[in-house]
TITOR-306521 format. One record per residue: residue number from 1; x, z, y negated of N, C-alpha, C, O in turn. Coordinates in steps of 0.1 Angstrom, whole numbers. Example, Ala and Ser with C-alpha at 12.3 -4.5 7.8 and 13.67 -1.06 7.14 Angstrom:
2
[rec 1,[132,78,57],[123,78,45],[132,78,33],[142,85,33]]
[rec 2,[128,71,22],[137,71,11],[129,79,0],[134,80,-11]]
***
This chain:
77
[rec 1,[8,0,12],[0,0,0],[9,0,-12],[18,8,-14]]
[rec 2,[6,-9,-22],[14,-10,-34],[4,-13,-46],[-6,-20,-45]]
[rec 3,[8,-7,-57],[1,-9,-70],[8,-20,-78],[20,-20,-78]]
[rec 4,[1,-28,-85],[6,-39,-93],[1,-38,-107],[-11,-35,-109]]
[rec 5,[10,-41,-117],[6,-42,-131],[7,-56,-136],[16,-64,-132]]
[rec 6,[-3,-61,-144],[-3,-74,-150],[0,-72,-165],[-8,-65,-172]]
[rec 7,[11,-77,-170],[15,-75,-183],[20,-88,-190],[25,-97,-183]]
[rec 8,[19,-89,-203],[24,-100,-210],[39,-98,-213],[43,-87,-217]]
[rec 9,[47,-109,-212],[61,-108,-214],[64,-112,-228],[56,-117,-235]]
[rec 10,[76,-109,-232],[81,-112,-246],[82,-127,-248],[81,-132,-259]]
[rec 11,[83,-135,-237],[84,-150,-239],[70,-156,-239],[69,-168,-239]]
[rec 12,[59,-148,-238],[46,-154,-239],[39,-156,-226],[27,-158,-225]]
[rec 13,[47,-155,-215],[41,-157,-201],[36,-143,-197],[38,-133,-203]]
[rec 14,[30,-144,-185],[24,-131,-179],[31,-129,-166],[35,-138,-159]]
[rec 15,[32,-116,-162],[39,-112,-150],[30,-103,-142],[22,-95,-148]]
[rec 16,[32,-103,-129],[26,-92,-121],[39,-85,-115],[48,-91,-110]]
[rec 17,[38,-72,-116],[50,-63,-113],[46,-52,-104],[36,-45,-108]]
[rec 18,[53,-50,-93],[50,-38,-84],[54,-26,-92],[64,-25,-99]]
[rec 19,[45,-15,-90],[48,-3,-97],[62,3,-94],[66,3,-83]]
[rec 20,[69,7,-104],[82,12,-104],[93,2,-101],[105,5,-98]]
[rec 21,[90,-11,-101],[100,-22,-98],[107,-25,-111],[101,-24,-122]]
[rec 22,[119,-30,-110],[127,-34,-122],[123,-48,-126],[124,-52,-138]]
[rec 23,[120,-57,-116],[118,-71,-119],[103,-74,-115],[97,-68,-107]]
[rec 24,[99,-85,-122],[85,-90,-119],[84,-96,-105],[94,-102,-100]]
[rec 25,[73,-95,-98],[71,-101,-86],[69,-116,-88],[75,-124,-80]]
[rec 26,[62,-120,-98],[60,-134,-101],[57,-135,-116],[53,-126,-123]]
[rec 27,[59,-147,-122],[56,-150,-136],[47,-162,-136],[48,-171,-129]]
[rec 28,[37,-161,-146],[26,-171,-147],[24,-175,-161],[29,-168,-171]]
[rec 29,[18,-186,-163],[15,-191,-176],[4,-185,-184],[3,-184,-196]]
[rec 30,[-6,-179,-176],[-17,-172,-182],[-21,-160,-175],[-17,-158,-163]]
[rec 31,[-29,-152,-181],[-33,-139,-176],[-42,-140,-163],[-40,-133,-153]]
[rec 32,[-50,-150,-163],[-59,-152,-151],[-51,-155,-138],[-54,-149,-128]]
[rec 33,[-41,-163,-139],[-32,-166,-128],[-25,-153,-124],[-23,-150,-112]]
[rec 34,[-20,-145,-133],[-13,-133,-130],[-22,-123,-123],[-17,-116,-114]]
[rec 35,[-34,-122,-127],[-44,-113,-121],[-46,-117,-107],[-46,-108,-97]]
[rec 36,[-48,-130,-104],[-50,-135,-91],[-38,-132,-82],[-39,-128,-70]]
[rec 37,[-26,-134,-88],[-13,-131,-80],[-12,-117,-77],[-8,-113,-66]]
[rec 38,[-15,-108,-86],[-14,-93,-84],[-24,-89,-73],[-20,-81,-65]]
[rec 39,[-36,-94,-74],[-46,-91,-63],[-41,-95,-50],[-42,-88,-40]]
[rec 40,[-35,-107,-49],[-30,-112,-36],[-18,-104,-31],[-18,-101,-19]]
[rec 41,[-9,-100,-40],[2,-92,-36],[-3,-78,-31],[2,-73,-21]]
[rec 42,[-12,-72,-38],[-18,-59,-34],[-25,-60,-20],[-23,-52,-12]]
[rec 43,[-32,-71,-19],[-39,-73,-6],[-29,-75,6],[-31,-69,16]]
[rec 44,[-19,-82,3],[-9,-85,14],[-1,-72,17],[5,-71,28]]
[rec 45,[0,-63,8],[7,-50,11],[-2,-39,17],[3,-28,18]]
[rec 46,[-14,-43,20],[-23,-33,26],[-32,-27,17],[-38,-16,20]]
[rec 47,[-34,-33,5],[-43,-27,-5],[-35,-20,-16],[-23,-17,-15]]
[rec 48,[-42,-16,-26],[-36,-9,-37],[-44,-11,-50],[-55,-17,-50]]
[rec 49,[-39,-6,-61],[-45,-8,-74],[-39,-19,-82],[-27,-22,-81]]
[rec 50,[-47,-26,-89],[-43,-36,-99],[-46,-31,-113],[-58,-28,-115]]
[rec 51,[-36,-30,-121],[-38,-25,-135],[-35,-36,-145],[-23,-41,-145]]
[rec 52,[-45,-39,-153],[-43,-50,-162],[-40,-44,-176],[-48,-36,-181]]
[rec 53,[-29,-49,-182],[-26,-44,-195],[-30,-53,-206],[-31,-65,-204]]
[rec 54,[-33,-48,-218],[-37,-56,-230],[-24,-63,-235],[-13,-59,-233]]
[rec 55,[-27,-75,-240],[-16,-83,-245],[-10,-78,-258],[2,-80,-260]]
[rec 56,[-18,-71,-266],[-13,-68,-280],[-5,-54,-280],[4,-53,-288]]
[rec 57,[-9,-44,-272],[-2,-32,-272],[2,-26,-259],[7,-15,-258]]
[rec 58,[0,-34,-248],[4,-30,-235],[-3,-18,-229],[2,-13,-219]]
[rec 59,[-14,-14,-234],[-22,-3,-228],[-30,-8,-217],[-34,-20,-217]]
[rec 60,[-32,0,-207],[-41,-5,-195],[-55,-6,-200],[-61,3,-205]]
[rec 61,[-61,-18,-198],[-75,-20,-202],[-84,-20,-190],[-96,-18,-192]]
[rec 62,[-79,-22,-179],[-87,-22,-167],[-79,-19,-154],[-67,-23,-154]]
[rec 63,[-85,-12,-145],[-78,-9,-132],[-88,-9,-121],[-99,-3,-123]]
[rec 64,[-85,-14,-110],[-94,-14,-99],[-86,-15,-86],[-75,-18,-85]]
[rec 65,[-93,-11,-75],[-87,-10,-62],[-89,-22,-53],[-101,-27,-53]]
[rec 66,[-79,-27,-47],[-80,-38,-37],[-81,-32,-23],[-72,-24,-20]]
[rec 67,[-91,-35,-15],[-92,-30,-2],[-80,-34,7],[-74,-45,4]]
[rec 68,[-77,-27,17],[-84,-15,23],[-79,-2,18],[-81,8,24]]
[rec 69,[-72,-2,6],[-67,11,1],[-79,20,-3],[-90,16,-5]]
[rec 70,[-76,33,-4],[-86,43,-8],[-86,44,-23],[-75,45,-30]]
[rec 71,[-98,44,-29],[-100,45,-44],[-96,59,-47],[-102,68,-42]]
[rec 72,[-87,61,-57],[-83,75,-61],[-95,82,-68],[-95,94,-69]]
[rec 73,[-104,75,-74],[-115,80,-81],[-128,73,-77],[-134,66,-84]]
[rec 74,[-133,76,-64],[-145,69,-59],[-157,74,-67],[-158,85,-72]]
[rec 75,[-167,65,-67],[-179,69,-74],[-187,79,-66],[-187,79,-54]]
[rec 76,[-194,88,-74],[-202,98,-67],[-215,91,-62],[-220,82,-68]]
[rec 77,[-220,97,-51],[-233,92,-47],[-234,90,-33],[-245,86,-28]]
***
């Protein structure tokens, strides 16, 4: 299980990066491709979280779990 972050790079491209990694897993031309890549990487590693960062200030704007990983904050009900 691995978590991946989708972030904008200083060169204008987007990357998906495994949590705590020094280098990007892959580099993409747009955010949509980077999100798809991060989801695929997380799925291939047995599930995990995908965290999408804002382009302007790099804050996390969205995070969700890719199965079969366990959601750290499951909904009540």
